[in-house]
C-alpha positions as CSV (number, residue, x, y, z in Angstrom):
1,M,36.2,-11.2,10.0
2,T,39.2,-9.1,11.2
3,N,39.0,-5.9,13.1
4,E,40.5,-4.1,10.1
5,E,37.7,-5.4,7.8
6,K,35.1,-4.4,10.4
7,R,36.6,-0.8,10.5
8,E,36.5,-0.6,6.7
9,I,32.8,-1.6,6.6
10,V,31.9,0.9,9.3
11,S,33.8,3.6,7.5
12,E,32.0,2.9,4.2
13,I,28.6,2.9,5.9
14,L,29.3,6.3,7.6
15,S,30.5,7.7,4.3
16,E,27.3,6.6,2.6
17,L,25.3,8.2,5.3
18,R,27.1,11.5,5.0
19,T,26.8,11.5,1.2
20,N,23.1,10.6,1.1
21,S,21.8,12.5,4.1
22,V,20.7,16.2,3.8
23,L,18.8,18.7,6.0
24,I,15.4,19.8,4.8
25,Q,16.7,23.4,4.3
26,D,19.2,22.0,1.9
27,L,16.6,20.3,-0.3
28,T,15.7,21.9,-3.7
29,E,12.3,23.5,-3.9
30,V,10.2,22.4,-6.9
31,L,7.0,23.6,-8.5
32,A,5.6,20.3,-10.0
33,I,4.7,16.9,-8.7
34,P,5.7,13.9,-10.8
35,A,2.9,11.6,-12.0
36,G,2.4,8.3,-10.1
37,S,3.6,9.9,-6.8
38,F,2.3,9.1,-3.3
39,I,1.3,11.3,-0.3
40,E,2.1,10.1,3.2
41,L,-0.7,9.9,5.7
42,S,-0.7,9.1,9.4
43,N,-0.4,5.6,10.9
44,G,2.2,4.5,8.3
45,V,-0.1,4.5,5.2
46,K,0.1,6.3,1.9
47,I,-2.3,7.5,-0.9
48,S,-1.5,8.0,-4.5
49,A,-1.9,11.4,-6.0
50,D,-4.5,10.1,-8.4
51,T,-6.6,8.6,-5.6
52,F,-6.1,11.8,-3.5
53,K,-7.5,13.8,-6.5
54,S,-10.5,11.4,-6.8
55,V,-11.3,11.7,-3.1
56,I,-11.2,15.6,-3.3
57,Q,-13.5,15.5,-6.4
58,Q,-15.9,13.1,-4.7
59,A,-16.0,15.3,-1.6
60,I,-16.8,18.4,-3.8
61,I,-19.6,16.4,-5.4
62,D,-21.0,15.3,-2.0
63,D,-20.9,18.9,-0.6
64,S,-22.1,20.9,-3.6
65,V,-24.6,18.6,-5.4
66,S,-25.6,15.6,-3.3
67,G,-27.2,17.8,-0.6
68,L,-29.4,19.7,-3.2
69,I,-30.5,16.4,-4.8
70,E,-31.4,14.9,-1.4
71,T,-33.5,18.0,-0.5
72,E,-35.4,17.9,-3.8
73,R,-35.9,14.1,-3.4
74,N,-37.3,14.5,0.1
75,A,-39.6,17.3,-1.0
76,R,-41.0,15.1,-3.9
77,I,-41.5,12.2,-1.5
78,D,-43.5,14.4,1.0
79,E,-45.7,15.7,-1.9
80,D,-46.3,12.1,-3.1
81,N,-47.2,11.0,0.5
82,S,-49.6,13.9,0.8
83,L,-51.3,13.1,-2.5
84,S,-51.5,9.4,-1.6
85,G,-53.4,10.4,1.6
86,R,-55.8,12.4,-0.4
87,L,-56.5,9.6,-2.8
88,D,-57.1,7.3,0.2
89,D,-59.7,9.8,1.6
90,A,-61.4,10.0,-1.8
91,E,-61.6,6.3,-2.1
92,S,-63.2,6.1,1.3
93,D,-65.8,8.8,0.3
94,I,-66.6,6.8,-2.8
95,N,-67.2,3.7,-0.8
96,T,-69.5,5.6,1.6
97,L,-71.4,7.1,-1.3
98,S,-71.7,3.6,-2.9
99,G,-73.4,2.4,0.3
100,R,-75.8,5.2,0.3
101,V,-76.7,4.5,-3.3
102,D,-77.3,0.9,-2.5
103,G,-79.7,2.0,0.2
104,I,-81.5,4.3,-2.1
105,E,-81.9,1.6,-4.7
106,T,-83.8,-0.6,-2.1
107,S,-86.3,2.2,-1.7
108,I,-86.6,3.2,-5.3
109,E,-90.0,1.6,-5.6
110,R,-91.4,3.8,-2.8
111,I,-89.3,6.9,-3.3
112,N,-88.9,9.0,-6.4
113,A,-85.3,10.3,-6.7
114,D,-84.0,13.0,-9.0
115,T,-80.9,15.1,-9.5
116,G,-81.2,18.7,-8.4
117,E,-78.5,21.3,-8.7
118,C,-75.1,20.0,-9.9
119,D,-71.9,21.9,-10.4
120,N,-68.1,21.6,-10.0
121,E,-68.3,21.7,-6.1
122,K,-71.5,19.8,-5.2
123,I,-74.4,17.6,-6.2
124,E,-78.0,17.7,-4.9
125,L,-80.1,14.6,-4.6
126,V,-83.9,15.3,-4.4
127,F,-86.1,12.5,-3.0
128,T,-89.9,12.7,-3.2
129,M,-91.4,10.6,-0.4
130,P,-94.6,8.5,-0.9
131,N,-96.5,11.3,0.8
132,G,-95.2,13.8,-1.8
133,N,-92.8,15.7,0.5
134,P,-89.4,16.4,-1.1
135,I,-86.1,15.7,0.7
136,T,-82.9,17.3,-0.6
137,I,-79.5,15.9,0.2
138,T,-76.4,17.9,-0.8
139,L,-73.1,16.1,-1.5
140,S,-70.2,18.6,-1.2
141,A,-66.6,18.2,-2.5
142,A,-64.1,16.6,-0.2
143,T,-61.8,18.9,1.8
144,A,-58.7,18.4,3.9
145,N,-60.9,18.0,7.0
146,A,-64.0,16.3,5.7
147,A,-64.8,13.5,3.2
148,G,-66.9,14.4,0.2
149,L,-67.2,14.2,-3.6
150,F,-64.2,13.8,-5.8
151,S,-64.6,17.2,-7.4
152,A,-63.6,18.2,-10.9
153,A,-61.0,20.6,-9.4
154,N,-59.4,17.7,-7.4
155,F,-59.4,15.5,-10.5
156,Q,-57.5,18.2,-12.4
157,K,-55.0,18.5,-9.6
158,L,-54.5,14.8,-9.6
159,E,-53.7,14.9,-13.3
160,G,-51.3,17.7,-12.6
161,H,-49.5,15.6,-9.9
162,D,-49.2,12.8,-12.4
163,D,-47.2,15.1,-14.6
164,D,-45.1,16.2,-11.6
165,I,-44.4,12.5,-10.7
166,E,-43.4,11.8,-14.3
167,D,-41.1,14.9,-14.3
168,L,-39.6,13.8,-11.0
169,Q,-38.8,10.3,-12.4
170,D,-37.2,11.9,-15.4
171,A,-35.1,14.1,-13.1
172,V,-33.6,11.1,-11.2
173,I,-29.8,11.1,-11.6
174,T,-28.6,7.9,-13.3
175,G,-24.9,8.7,-13.7
176,V,-22.2,11.0,-12.3
177,S,-18.8,11.6,-13.9
178,V,-16.0,14.1,-13.9
179,E,-14.4,15.4,-17.1
180,A,-11.0,16.9,-16.8
181,T,-9.3,18.9,-19.5
182,G,-6.1,20.8,-18.8
183,N,-6.7,22.7,-15.5
184,A,-10.5,22.6,-15.7
185,A,-12.9,20.0,-14.4
186,T,-16.6,19.5,-15.1
187,L,-19.1,17.6,-13.0
188,C,-21.4,15.7,-15.4
189,L,-24.9,14.6,-14.1
190,E,-27.0,12.3,-16.4
191,T,-30.7,12.1,-15.6
192,H,-33.3,9.4,-16.3
193,D,-34.6,11.3,-19.4
194,E,-31.0,11.2,-20.8
195,T,-30.5,14.9,-20.2
196,D,-27.0,16.0,-19.3
197,H,-26.4,18.7,-16.6
198,N,-22.9,20.0,-16.3
199,V,-21.4,21.9,-13.4
200,E,-18.0,23.6,-13.7
201,L,-15.8,23.0,-10.7
202,P,-13.4,25.8,-9.8
203,V,-9.7,25.4,-9.4
204,A,-8.6,25.6,-5.7
205,G,-7.2,29.0,-4.8
206,T,-8.9,30.9,-7.6
207,V,-11.0,34.0,-6.9
208,P,-14.4,34.0,-8.7
209,D,-15.6,37.2,-10.4
210,G,-17.1,39.6,-7.9
211,Q,-15.6,37.9,-4.9
212,D,-12.5,38.8,-2.8
213,N,-11.4,35.5,-1.4
214,P,-10.1,32.4,-3.0
215,V,-12.3,29.3,-3.0
216,A,-11.8,25.6,-2.4
217,G,-11.8,23.5,-5.6
218,I,-10.0,20.9,-7.6
219,M,-6.2,20.5,-7.8
220,T,-4.8,21.1,-11.2
221,A,-2.4,18.8,-13.0
222,G,0.4,21.3,-12.4
223,Q,-0.3,21.5,-8.7
224,A,-0.3,17.7,-8.5
225,K,3.0,17.5,-10.3
226,D,4.4,20.2,-7.9
227,L,3.3,18.1,-4.9
228,E,4.9,15.0,-6.3
229,D,8.2,16.8,-7.0
230,I,8.3,18.1,-3.5
231,I,7.7,14.7,-2.0
232,L,10.4,13.2,-4.2
233,E,12.9,15.9,-3.1
234,V,12.1,15.8,0.6
235,F,11.8,12.1,0.9
236,G,14.9,10.6,-0.8
237,L,15.3,7.0,-2.1
238,V,16.8,4.6,0.4
239,A,18.2,1.3,-0.9
240,S,20.4,-1.3,0.8
241,V,21.3,-5.0,0.7
242,T,19.4,-6.4,3.8
243,Y,20.7,-10.0,3.4
244,S,23.1,-11.9,1.2
245,N,25.6,-14.8,1.4
246,A,28.5,-12.7,0.1
247,G,31.8,-13.3,1.8
248,Y,34.8,-15.7,1.9
249,Y,34.5,-19.4,1.0
250,E,37.0,-22.2,1.1
251,K,38.5,-23.1,-2.3
252,G,36.7,-26.0,-3.9
253,S,33.3,-24.9,-2.5
254,T,30.3,-24.2,-4.7
255,V,28.2,-21.2,-3.9
256,R,24.9,-19.9,-5.4
257,P,24.9,-16.1,-4.8
258,Y,21.7,-14.4,-3.6
259,A,20.7,-11.2,-1.9
260,T,17.6,-9.3,-0.7
261,L,17.2,-5.6,-1.3
262,S,15.4,-3.0,0.7
263,I,14.1,-0.2,-1.5
264,T,12.0,2.4,0.2
265,R,10.8,6.0,0.0
266,R,9.3,7.7,3.1
267,G,9.5,4.3,4.7
268,V,7.3,2.7,2.0
269,D,8.5,-0.2,0.0
270,V,8.8,0.9,-3.7
271,S,10.5,-2.3,-5.0
272,S,7.8,-2.8,-7.6
273,E,8.4,0.7,-9.0
274,A,12.2,0.7,-8.8
275,T,14.7,-0.4,-11.5
276,V,17.5,-2.7,-10.3
277,V,20.6,-2.9,-12.6
278,T,22.9,-5.9,-11.9
279,P,24.2,-9.0,-13.7
280,M,22.2,-11.0,-11.2
281,T,18.7,-12.2,-11.9
282,V,16.1,-9.8,-10.4
283,E,12.7,-10.9,-9.1
284,G,11.1,-8.1,-7.1
285,N,13.6,-7.2,-4.4
286,T,15.4,-10.6,-4.6
287,L,18.6,-11.2,-6.5
288,S,20.0,-14.6,-7.5
289,Y,22.7,-16.1,-9.7
290,E,23.9,-19.5,-10.9
291,A,26.4,-21.4,-8.8
292,I,30.0,-20.1,-8.8
293,T,33.3,-21.6,-7.7
294,E,35.7,-18.7,-8.4
295,N,36.2,-15.2,-7.1
296,T,33.2,-13.1,-8.4
297,S,31.9,-9.6,-7.8
298,F,28.4,-8.3,-8.5
299,N,27.7,-4.5,-8.9
300,I,24.2,-3.3,-8.1
301,S,22.4,0.1,-8.6
302,V,18.8,1.0,-7.8
303,S,16.8,3.8,-9.6
304,H,13.4,5.3,-8.8
305,K,11.9,8.4,-10.3
306,G,15.1,10.2,-11.2
307,K,17.2,9.0,-8.3
308,T,19.9,6.4,-8.6
309,I,21.8,4.8,-5.7
310,P,24.8,2.5,-6.3
311,L,25.2,-0.2,-3.7
312,P,28.4,-1.8,-2.4
313,A,29.4,-4.7,-4.7
314,L,28.7,-8.3,-3.5
315,Q,32.1,-10.0,-3.2
316,Y,32.5,-13.7,-3.3
317,R,36.1,-14.9,-2.5
318,F,37.4,-18.4,-2.5
319,V,40.5,-19.0,-0.4
320,N,42.4,-21.7,1.6
321,Y,41.5,-21.6,5.2
322,V,43.7,-22.2,8.3
323,Y,42.8,-25.1,10.5
324,G,43.5,-25.8,14.2
325,E,42.3,-28.2,16.9
326,V,42.9,-28.9,20.6
327,L,43.9,-32.6,21.1
328,S,44.4,-34.9,24.1
329,D,46.9,-37.1,22.3
330,V,49.4,-36.9,19.5
331,P,47.5,-37.7,16.3
332,V,48.3,-41.0,14.5
333,D,47.1,-39.6,11.1
334,V,47.9,-35.9,11.0
335,A,46.3,-35.4,7.5
336,N,43.0,-36.9,8.7
337,S,43.1,-34.8,11.9
338,L,43.6,-31.6,9.9
339,A,40.8,-32.5,7.5
340,N,38.5,-32.9,10.5
341,A,39.8,-29.9,12.4
342,R,37.7,-26.8,12.9
343,T,38.2,-23.9,10.5
344,L,39.8,-20.9,12.1
345,H,38.5,-18.6,9.3
346,E,41.8,-17.0,8.6
347,L,43.2,-16.5,5.1
348,S,46.0,-18.5,3.7
349,T,48.3,-15.5,3.8
350,R,47.9,-15.2,7.6
351,T,50.1,-17.8,9.3
352,T,50.2,-16.1,12.8
353,Y,47.9,-17.6,15.4
354,S,47.7,-16.8,19.2
355,G,45.9,-18.9,21.7
356,T,45.7,-20.3,25.2
357,L,46.4,-24.0,25.7
358,Q,45.0,-25.9,28.7
359,A,47.1,-28.0,30.8
360,G,47.6,-31.5,29.4
361,K,46.4,-30.6,26.0
362,L,48.1,-30.4,22.6
363,F,47.3,-28.1,19.7
364,L,47.4,-29.1,16.0
365,F,47.8,-26.1,13.6
366,G,47.9,-26.2,9.7
367,V,48.3,-23.7,6.9
368,P,48.3,-24.2,3.1
369,G,51.6,-24.4,1.3
370,N,55.1,-25.2,2.4
371,V,55.7,-22.9,5.4
372,T,58.2,-23.2,8.3
373,L,56.2,-22.8,11.5
374,V,57.5,-22.0,15.0
375,C,55.8,-21.8,18.4
376,R,56.8,-19.3,21.2
377,H,55.7,-18.4,24.6
378,T,53.6,-15.3,24.1
379,E,54.9,-13.6,27.2
380,T,58.6,-14.5,27.0
381,G,59.1,-15.1,23.3
382,A,61.0,-18.3,24.0
383,V,60.8,-20.9,21.3
384,I,59.0,-24.1,22.2
385,P,60.2,-27.4,20.6
386,C,57.4,-28.7,18.4
387,T,56.7,-31.4,15.8
388,T,56.4,-29.9,12.3
389,G,55.9,-31.3,8.7
390,T,53.7,-31.3,5.6
391,E,50.7,-33.4,4.6
392,L,48.2,-33.6,1.8
393,V,44.9,-32.7,3.3
394,R,41.5,-33.5,1.9
395,R,39.5,-30.3,1.3
396,N,35.7,-29.9,1.9
397,N,35.3,-33.6,2.5
398,S,36.0,-34.3,-1.1
399,D,38.7,-36.3,-2.9
400,E,40.7,-33.1,-3.7
401,T,43.8,-32.5,-1.6
402,D,46.2,-29.6,-0.9
403,S,49.6,-29.5,0.6
404,Y,49.5,-28.2,4.2
405,S,52.3,-27.3,6.6
406,Y,51.5,-28.3,10.2
407,I,52.9,-27.9,13.7
408,I,51.9,-29.9,16.8
409,V,52.3,-27.8,20.0
410,P,53.2,-30.1,23.0
411,A,51.2,-30.4,26.2
412,S,52.2,-28.6,29.4
413,D,51.6,-29.1,33.1
414,I,49.9,-25.7,33.3
415,D,47.8,-23.4,31.1
416,W,49.9,-21.2,29.0
417,N,49.7,-18.7,26.1
418,F,51.4,-19.4,22.8
419,T,51.9,-17.8,19.4
420,I,52.5,-19.6,16.1
421,S,54.1,-17.8,13.3
422,N,56.5,-18.1,10.3
423,S,60.1,-18.7,11.4
């Protein structure tokens, strides 16, 4: 590649940078965020606006509802544990009473037993001993500190707790969902008894009736659209060809064009969302084309959410190259020597070549077409007698040949600089 071509490429790149670069104060302010946008987070990650909305909604659910449910659940569990302890105490009392009854039954033949006073809180057992003396035993209702009878009042409480337990089971939340309509959102809780409980979620920034300050809440569809629009304006689309095989090829070559695109926004690859317009075949961010043998140019443009960027065309040019080789002896077969010489990567229209020849070495130089070549000392401009002529040279190791003009620069006893050009 010549220096002029390099300067042209650098100039085009700088022009593109000036055209597509803006300061943040020059960006257009928007009030809506396009659907499907992303929000940049730290550490090089992103989150879609829809996911961001879901996270906010879940956080509201966790803060405003989950805590109340957890408190109620713990209270019910404590009540159940207390009731379970009372039932265990009652069972122990019953077992104790059963043992006493068994002892009484063993003495029934000698002792006459009867029931005395009996009410809701106690039972009296009256035993008449064989000598006729009465003995009265009073069984009281169980309390929190002492075992006793399972009273009627405790039985009624137990039945009441059974109802509470059933109510608690019916109140267990079996489903949580959020319904959004317009700018409003409703938190829907479904319980075990298939009862729906709806909680209206406020819009962020609104001021409830009777209050002075705005509250946290959900983001409206309009706010989400505004945020997406801001992101798209602040972080522009960046597209470029990161790799391709475009360039110059020798005539007779066969090339299969391909290229790789880089399509980003805020440093995030958006190739899957972008639209690439080109005659080439597009697969993701990879472009390809069938094999070509003639000069071909491919235009490319990339679009993403309202922004379109045209890319520099991929140019494929097929030309005759100039050949040259340093030799130790005069070649016997000039055509074969040119065919095996190294490519100097100069176009066929360029017939000037400057180089340095080592002492005792010759230089073979060939260009396509019928051209009269002459060699001169670079410093003095004096003409050096050389061997010139034309040969049919095989191209690309194939059977095809082209007519090439050649010049053989003779050897010298010292190193010297030379220039070959048209006469």
